[in-house]
LOTI-775299 format. One record per atom (N, C-alpha, C, O): residue number from 1; atom name; x, y, z. Coordinates in steps of 0.001 Angstrom, whole numbers, plus 500000, padded with zeros to 6 digits. Layout:
N
<r NUM, CA, <X, Y, Z>>
...
END
This chain:
102
<r 1, N, <202654, 573179, 709754>>
<r 1, CA, <203803, 574451, 709656>>
<r 1, C, <203375, 575775, 709523>>
<r 1, O, <202920, 576133, 708437>>
<r 2, N, <203437, 576430, 710306>>
<r 2, CA, <203905, 577825, 710361>>
<r 2, C, <205031, 578559, 709919>>
<r 2, O, <206171, 578358, 710339>>
<r 3, N, <204700, 579470, 709012>>
<r 3, CA, <206009, 580161, 707858>>
<r 3, C, <205676, 581684, 708235>>
<r 3, O, <204666, 582284, 707869>>
<r 4, N, <206551, 582124, 708913>>
<r 4, CA, <206719, 583826, 708890>>
<r 4, C, <208235, 583863, 707875>>
<r 4, O, <209168, 583075, 707724>>
<r 5, N, <207856, 585340, 707261>>
<r 5, CA, <208504, 585450, 706111>>
<r 5, C, <208647, 586709, 705797>>
<r 5, O, <207855, 586966, 704890>>
<r 6, N, <209377, 587792, 706153>>
<r 6, CA, <209905, 588879, 705816>>
<r 6, C, <211094, 588988, 704629>>
<r 6, O, <212078, 588250, 704586>>
<r 7, N, <210820, 589968, 703762>>
<r 7, CA, <211614, 590629, 702533>>
<r 7, C, <211920, 591794, 702957>>
<r 7, O, <211114, 592722, 702884>>
<r 8, N, <213181, 591936, 703487>>
<r 8, CA, <213457, 593482, 703737>>
<r 8, C, <213625, 594084, 702581>>
<r 8, O, <212853, 595038, 702676>>
<r 9, N, <214227, 594163, 701351>>
<r 9, CA, <214075, 594704, 700644>>
<r 9, C, <214262, 593721, 698918>>
<r 9, O, <214998, 592740, 698816>>
<r 10, N, <213773, 594050, 698239>>
<r 10, CA, <213573, 593344, 697045>>
<r 10, C, <213979, 594029, 695834>>
<r 10, O, <213281, 595010, 695579>>
<r 11, N, <214989, 593762, 694953>>
<r 11, CA, <216198, 594621, 694004>>
<r 11, C, <214892, 594075, 692732>>
<r 11, O, <214651, 592869, 692664>>
<r 12, N, <214312, 594831, 692016>>
<r 12, CA, <213881, 594124, 690970>>
<r 12, C, <214625, 595083, 689657>>
<r 12, O, <214255, 596257, 689631>>
<r 13, N, <215404, 594751, 688832>>
<r 13, CA, <215747, 595222, 687821>>
<r 13, C, <214633, 595602, 686342>>
<r 13, O, <214236, 594615, 685723>>
<r 14, N, <214207, 596927, 685871>>
<r 14, CA, <214220, 596549, 684835>>
<r 14, C, <212217, 596671, 684848>>
<r 14, O, <211455, 596513, 683894>>
<r 15, N, <211933, 596952, 686086>>
<r 15, CA, <210701, 597135, 685967>>
<r 15, C, <210302, 598793, 686782>>
<r 15, O, <210255, 599047, 687985>>
<r 16, N, <210144, 599396, 685999>>
<r 16, CA, <209451, 601134, 686562>>
<r 16, C, <208837, 600520, 687663>>
<r 16, O, <208050, 599627, 687349>>
<r 17, N, <209014, 600817, 689287>>
<r 17, CA, <207990, 601254, 689825>>
<r 17, C, <207655, 602407, 690602>>
<r 17, O, <208745, 602916, 690865>>
<r 18, N, <206753, 603098, 691113>>
<r 18, CA, <206137, 603715, 692238>>
<r 18, C, <206847, 602634, 693432>>
<r 18, O, <207132, 601440, 693513>>
<r 19, N, <206945, 604174, 694485>>
<r 19, CA, <207534, 603255, 696157>>
<r 19, C, <205969, 602122, 695912>>
<r 19, O, <206032, 600955, 695527>>
<r 20, N, <204702, 602865, 696253>>
<r 20, CA, <203474, 602342, 696215>>
<r 20, C, <203460, 600941, 695397>>
<r 20, O, <203060, 600047, 696144>>
<r 21, N, <203630, 600682, 694685>>
<r 21, CA, <204160, 599397, 693593>>
<r 21, C, <204641, 599042, 693951>>
<r 21, O, <204115, 598025, 694403>>
<r 22, N, <205906, 599135, 694277>>
<r 22, CA, <207097, 598570, 695128>>
<r 22, C, <206885, 597952, 696409>>
<r 22, O, <207463, 596911, 696720>>
<r 23, N, <206266, 598412, 696989>>
<r 23, CA, <205800, 597778, 698418>>
<r 23, C, <204456, 596808, 698342>>
<r 23, O, <204247, 596092, 699322>>
<r 24, N, <203508, 596749, 697187>>
<r 24, CA, <202386, 595934, 697058>>
<r 24, C, <203485, 594510, 696150>>
<r 24, O, <203146, 593360, 696431>>
<r 25, N, <204420, 594640, 695376>>
<r 25, CA, <205145, 593743, 694959>>
<r 25, C, <205604, 592804, 695701>>
<r 25, O, <205613, 591581, 695567>>
<r 26, N, <206146, 593792, 696839>>
<r 26, CA, <206889, 592996, 697446>>
<r 26, C, <206020, 591834, 698777>>
<r 26, O, <206148, 590674, 699170>>
<r 27, N, <205072, 593124, 699097>>
<r 27, CA, <203436, 592254, 699943>>
<r 27, C, <203440, 590833, 699012>>
<r 27, O, <203443, 589754, 699605>>
<r 28, N, <203440, 590872, 697804>>
<r 28, CA, <202479, 590001, 696978>>
<r 28, C, <203862, 588586, 696907>>
<r 28, O, <203508, 587424, 697111>>
<r 29, N, <204836, 588801, 696708>>
<r 29, CA, <206462, 588355, 696697>>
<r 29, C, <206052, 587324, 697919>>
<r 29, O, <205749, 586131, 697932>>
<r 30, N, <206206, 588528, 699136>>
<r 30, CA, <205832, 587472, 700621>>
<r 30, C, <205012, 586506, 700806>>
<r 30, O, <205293, 585467, 701405>>
<r 31, N, <203732, 586829, 700209>>
<r 31, CA, <202648, 586034, 700218>>
<r 31, C, <202892, 584478, 699961>>
<r 31, O, <202920, 583387, 700530>>
<r 32, N, <203102, 585299, 698339>>
<r 32, CA, <202910, 583490, 697722>>
<r 32, C, <204306, 583109, 698052>>
<r 32, O, <204180, 582106, 698755>>
<r 33, N, <206077, 583479, 697868>>
<r 33, CA, <206484, 582595, 698413>>
<r 33, C, <206178, 582020, 700079>>
<r 33, O, <206412, 580816, 700185>>
<r 34, N, <205811, 582534, 701067>>
<r 34, CA, <205057, 581804, 702033>>
<r 34, C, <204248, 580467, 701665>>
<r 34, O, <204469, 579310, 702023>>
<r 35, N, <203112, 581053, 700732>>
<r 35, CA, <202836, 579815, 700080>>
<r 35, C, <203378, 578475, 699953>>
<r 35, O, <203238, 577419, 700570>>
<r 36, N, <203982, 578832, 699044>>
<r 36, CA, <205225, 577775, 698145>>
<r 36, C, <205672, 577460, 699322>>
<r 36, O, <205527, 576253, 699519>>
<r 37, N, <206217, 578086, 700312>>
<r 37, CA, <207361, 576975, 701543>>
<r 37, C, <206191, 576021, 702068>>
<r 37, O, <206203, 574851, 701686>>
<r 38, N, <205327, 576400, 702799>>
<r 38, CA, <205023, 575581, 702773>>
<r 38, C, <204121, 574719, 702190>>
<r 38, O, <203733, 573719, 702795>>
<r 39, N, <203669, 575053, 700857>>
<r 39, CA, <203605, 573622, 700043>>
<r 39, C, <204476, 572331, 699885>>
<r 39, O, <204203, 571135, 699983>>
<r 40, N, <205994, 573232, 699516>>
<r 40, CA, <206658, 572695, 699178>>
<r 40, C, <208382, 573259, 699945>>
<r 40, O, <209300, 573933, 699479>>
<r 41, N, <208212, 572705, 701033>>
<r 41, CA, <209316, 573221, 702065>>
<r 41, C, <210876, 573095, 701409>>
<r 41, O, <211151, 571905, 701254>>
<r 42, N, <211825, 573880, 701039>>
<r 42, CA, <212979, 572980, 700310>>
<r 42, C, <213719, 572168, 701406>>
<r 42, O, <214497, 571219, 701311>>
<r 43, N, <213311, 572733, 702303>>
<r 43, CA, <214212, 571751, 703694>>
<r 43, C, <213346, 571847, 705383>>
<r 43, O, <212373, 572594, 705479>>
<r 44, N, <213628, 571364, 706108>>
<r 44, CA, <212894, 571392, 707463>>
<r 44, C, <213665, 572006, 708051>>
<r 44, O, <214685, 571384, 708349>>
<r 45, N, <213586, 573346, 708462>>
<r 45, CA, <215077, 574256, 709273>>
<r 45, C, <213473, 574805, 710329>>
<r 45, O, <212296, 574442, 710330>>
<r 46, N, <214149, 575663, 710982>>
<r 46, CA, <213527, 576824, 712061>>
<r 46, C, <215005, 577858, 712365>>
<r 46, O, <216213, 577650, 712479>>
<r 47, N, <213947, 579232, 712416>>
<r 47, CA, <214645, 579854, 712724>>
<r 47, C, <216107, 580457, 711966>>
<r 47, O, <217091, 581101, 712329>>
<r 48, N, <215727, 579982, 711004>>
<r 48, CA, <217586, 580048, 709815>>
<r 48, C, <216407, 581951, 708662>>
<r 48, O, <215211, 582236, 708600>>
<r 49, N, <217534, 582551, 708137>>
<r 49, CA, <217325, 583531, 707457>>
<r 49, C, <218895, 583687, 706604>>
<r 49, O, <220060, 583398, 706879>>
<r 50, N, <218117, 584364, 705332>>
<r 50, CA, <219035, 584550, 704457>>
<r 50, C, <219570, 585619, 704311>>
<r 50, O, <218784, 586429, 704802>>
<r 51, N, <220420, 586135, 703941>>
<r 51, CA, <220247, 587495, 703764>>
<r 51, C, <220565, 588335, 702519>>
<r 51, O, <220364, 589500, 702178>>
<r 52, N, <221216, 587121, 701922>>
<r 52, CA, <221204, 587786, 700450>>
<r 52, C, <220709, 586497, 699359>>
<r 52, O, <221313, 585437, 699528>>
<r 53, N, <219906, 586520, 698522>>
<r 53, CA, <219654, 585286, 697658>>
<r 53, C, <219666, 585756, 696150>>
<r 53, O, <218579, 586260, 695869>>
<r 54, N, <220393, 585752, 695281>>
<r 54, CA, <219666, 585542, 694085>>
<r 54, C, <219139, 584711, 693439>>
<r 54, O, <219393, 583507, 693490>>
<r 55, N, <218023, 585454, 692475>>
<r 55, CA, <217525, 584057, 691875>>
<r 55, C, <217323, 584274, 690645>>
<r 55, O, <217294, 585481, 690404>>
<r 56, N, <217119, 583396, 689455>>
<r 56, CA, <217406, 583469, 688360>>
<r 56, C, <216347, 584236, 687724>>
<r 56, O, <215197, 584325, 688153>>
<r 57, N, <216780, 584752, 686736>>
<r 57, CA, <216009, 586156, 685781>>
<r 57, C, <214532, 585363, 685177>>
<r 57, O, <214304, 584322, 684559>>
<r 58, N, <213778, 586389, 685686>>
<r 58, CA, <211806, 585863, 684935>>
<r 58, C, <212188, 586534, 683474>>
<r 58, O, <213148, 587211, 683108>>
<r 59, N, <211069, 586071, 682841>>
<r 59, CA, <210206, 586888, 681920>>
<r 59, C, <208994, 587566, 682198>>
<r 59, O, <208218, 587222, 683089>>
<r 60, N, <208856, 588379, 681556>>
<r 60, CA, <207286, 589048, 681989>>
<r 60, C, <207063, 588998, 680688>>
<r 60, O, <207991, 589014, 679879>>
<r 61, N, <205373, 588908, 680228>>
<r 61, CA, <204784, 588962, 679363>>
<r 61, C, <204247, 590804, 679291>>
<r 61, O, <204025, 591329, 680381>>
<r 62, N, <204104, 591519, 678232>>
<r 62, CA, <203542, 593035, 677959>>
<r 62, C, <202515, 592963, 679022>>
<r 62, O, <201738, 592024, 678846>>
<r 63, N, <202335, 593519, 679839>>
<r 63, CA, <201139, 594311, 680761>>
<r 63, C, <200554, 592976, 681851>>
<r 63, O, <199415, 592843, 682298>>
<r 64, N, <201936, 591960, 682109>>
<r 64, CA, <201547, 591816, 683468>>
<r 64, C, <201087, 592406, 684244>>
<r 64, O, <201180, 593621, 684416>>
<r 65, N, <200313, 591375, 685050>>
<r 65, CA, <199277, 591957, 686299>>
<r 65, C, <200684, 591634, 687576>>
<r 65, O, <201512, 590724, 687628>>
<r 66, N, <200482, 592660, 688341>>
<r 66, CA, <201246, 592743, 689620>>
<r 66, C, <200761, 591253, 690082>>
<r 66, O, <201599, 590672, 689392>>
<r 67, N, <200129, 590297, 690650>>
<r 67, CA, <199665, 589148, 691257>>
<r 67, C, <200685, 588474, 690299>>
<r 67, O, <201588, 587736, 690694>>
<r 68, N, <200391, 588890, 688638>>
<r 68, CA, <201729, 587622, 687617>>
<r 68, C, <203047, 587573, 687918>>
<r 68, O, <203752, 586572, 687789>>
<r 69, N, <203461, 588831, 688392>>
<r 69, CA, <204148, 588887, 688478>>
<r 69, C, <205130, 588854, 689199>>
<r 69, O, <206244, 588699, 688699>>
<r 70, N, <204884, 589045, 691077>>
<r 70, CA, <204506, 588343, 692320>>
<r 70, C, <204491, 586761, 692328>>
<r 70, O, <205157, 586129, 693147>>
<r 71, N, <203750, 586196, 691439>>
<r 71, CA, <203585, 585105, 691334>>
<r 71, C, <205160, 584110, 690849>>
<r 71, O, <205579, 583040, 691290>>
<r 72, N, <205796, 585183, 689610>>
<r 72, CA, <207331, 584305, 688875>>
<r 72, C, <208183, 584705, 689965>>
<r 72, O, <208914, 583764, 690275>>
<r 73, N, <208335, 585511, 690519>>
<r 73, CA, <209205, 586556, 691126>>
<r 73, C, <209075, 585319, 692542>>
<r 73, O, <209998, 584978, 693282>>
<r 74, N, <207933, 584940, 692573>>
<r 74, CA, <208151, 584654, 694341>>
<r 74, C, <208638, 582610, 693473>>
<r 74, O, <209477, 581910, 694040>>
<r 75, N, <207891, 582104, 692144>>
<r 75, CA, <209107, 581125, 691704>>
<r 75, C, <210033, 581000, 691951>>
<r 75, O, <210515, 580132, 692679>>
<r 76, N, <210628, 582002, 691305>>
<r 76, CA, <211957, 581755, 690957>>
<r 76, C, <212467, 581818, 692546>>
<r 76, O, <212564, 580719, 693091>>
<r 77, N, <212798, 582972, 693329>>
<r 77, CA, <213019, 582566, 694193>>
<r 77, C, <213326, 580930, 695580>>
<r 77, O, <214315, 580560, 696212>>
<r 78, N, <211919, 580432, 695482>>
<r 78, CA, <211774, 579587, 695824>>
<r 78, C, <212342, 578479, 695447>>
<r 78, O, <212392, 577440, 696105>>
<r 79, N, <212954, 578742, 693965>>
<r 79, CA, <213636, 577467, 693139>>
<r 79, C, <215428, 577707, 693900>>
<r 79, O, <216293, 576881, 694190>>
<r 80, N, <215389, 579099, 693998>>
<r 80, CA, <216821, 579531, 694594>>
<r 80, C, <216945, 578918, 695845>>
<r 80, O, <218113, 578719, 696179>>
<r 81, N, <216037, 578543, 696675>>
<r 81, CA, <215969, 578125, 697972>>
<r 81, C, <216116, 576745, 698075>>
<r 81, O, <216304, 576098, 699106>>
<r 82, N, <216010, 576310, 696844>>
<r 82, CA, <216674, 574638, 696773>>
<r 82, C, <214268, 573769, 696627>>
<r 82, O, <213681, 572688, 696661>>
<r 83, N, <214017, 574935, 696513>>
<r 83, CA, <212232, 574630, 696371>>
<r 83, C, <212129, 573881, 695058>>
<r 83, O, <213048, 573736, 694252>>
<r 84, N, <210100, 573131, 694877>>
<r 84, CA, <210201, 573026, 693478>>
<r 84, C, <208535, 572744, 693713>>
<r 84, O, <208043, 571691, 694118>>
<r 85, N, <208029, 573615, 693455>>
<r 85, CA, <206785, 574662, 693705>>
<r 85, C, <205584, 573263, 692797>>
<r 85, O, <204362, 573123, 692834>>
<r 86, N, <206521, 572587, 692184>>
<r 86, CA, <205501, 571402, 690712>>
<r 86, C, <205618, 569934, 691822>>
<r 86, O, <204649, 569176, 691871>>
<r 87, N, <206916, 569633, 692699>>
<r 87, CA, <206782, 568118, 692867>>
<r 87, C, <207901, 568338, 694485>>
<r 87, O, <209127, 568343, 694596>>
<r 88, N, <206788, 568498, 695532>>
<r 88, CA, <207267, 568716, 697449>>
<r 88, C, <208396, 567428, 696501>>
<r 88, O, <208231, 566483, 695731>>
<r 89, N, <209938, 568407, 697402>>
<r 89, CA, <210967, 567910, 697824>>
<r 89, C, <211724, 568129, 698463>>
<r 89, O, <211681, 569358, 698501>>
<r 90, N, <212704, 567741, 699249>>
<r 90, CA, <213184, 568062, 700364>>
<r 90, C, <214762, 568126, 699595>>
<r 90, O, <215142, 567247, 698822>>
<r 91, N, <215793, 569647, 700063>>
<r 91, CA, <217223, 569748, 699483>>
<r 91, C, <217697, 570501, 700965>>
<r 91, O, <217248, 571148, 701911>>
<r 92, N, <218662, 570041, 700540>>
<r 92, CA, <219925, 570679, 701078>>
<r 92, C, <220898, 572533, 700986>>
<r 92, O, <221666, 573198, 701682>>
<r 93, N, <220157, 572630, 699602>>
<r 93, CA, <220555, 573625, 699396>>
<r 93, C, <220726, 575150, 699989>>
<r 93, O, <221447, 576137, 699840>>
<r 94, N, <219652, 574726, 700719>>
<r 94, CA, <219229, 575761, 702023>>
<r 94, C, <220400, 576474, 702873>>
<r 94, O, <221112, 575578, 703327>>
<r 95, N, <220808, 577581, 703210>>
<r 95, CA, <222191, 578054, 703966>>
<r 95, C, <221393, 578570, 705491>>
<r 95, O, <220235, 578908, 705735>>
<r 96, N, <222426, 578463, 706197>>
<r 96, CA, <222359, 578720, 707454>>
<r 96, C, <222070, 580160, 707754>>
<r 96, O, <223158, 580723, 707879>>
<r 97, N, <221310, 580809, 707885>>
<r 97, CA, <221101, 582307, 707389>>
<r 97, C, <220354, 582136, 706649>>
<r 97, O, <220973, 582492, 705647>>
<r 98, N, <218138, 581445, 705862>>
<r 98, CA, <217123, 581262, 705356>>
<r 98, C, <216294, 581641, 705509>>
<r 98, O, <216270, 582321, 706535>>
<r 99, N, <215042, 581574, 704768>>
<r 99, CA, <213487, 581801, 704623>>
<r 99, C, <213235, 581208, 706025>>
<r 99, O, <213328, 579982, 706086>>
<r 100, N, <212930, 581875, 707175>>
<r 100, CA, <212886, 581867, 708477>>
<r 100, C, <211372, 580555, 708632>>
<r 100, O, <210659, 580589, 707629>>
<r 101, N, <211030, 579792, 709438>>
<r 101, CA, <210085, 579114, 709360>>
<r 101, C, <210288, 578717, 711006>>
<r 101, O, <211316, 578420, 711615>>
<r 102, N, <208706, 578852, 711524>>
<r 102, CA, <208632, 578360, 712922>>
<r 102, C, <207331, 577664, 713318>>
<r 102, O, <207189, 577226, 714460>>
END
């Protein structure tokens, strides 16, 4: 399965980031979320997109690396899409208009 994922805008409240850090974090989240969607797809779909997705809040330990932050955000987004990174399963929670897979 091939996944093509693009996040137009990632809003992260409470995390002071420079524009360069924000771009790097978005790229990290995209990469990790794509990995999670391949490993544990929420639904076998093609050509879907999500215009707005609210994920559960996450907690970050003091001094968390950008990689660790991207990982936690990606896991939260994956769960919001109906995925379960610990036990691959299918879900009908993905709405037309979600993560695009091709």
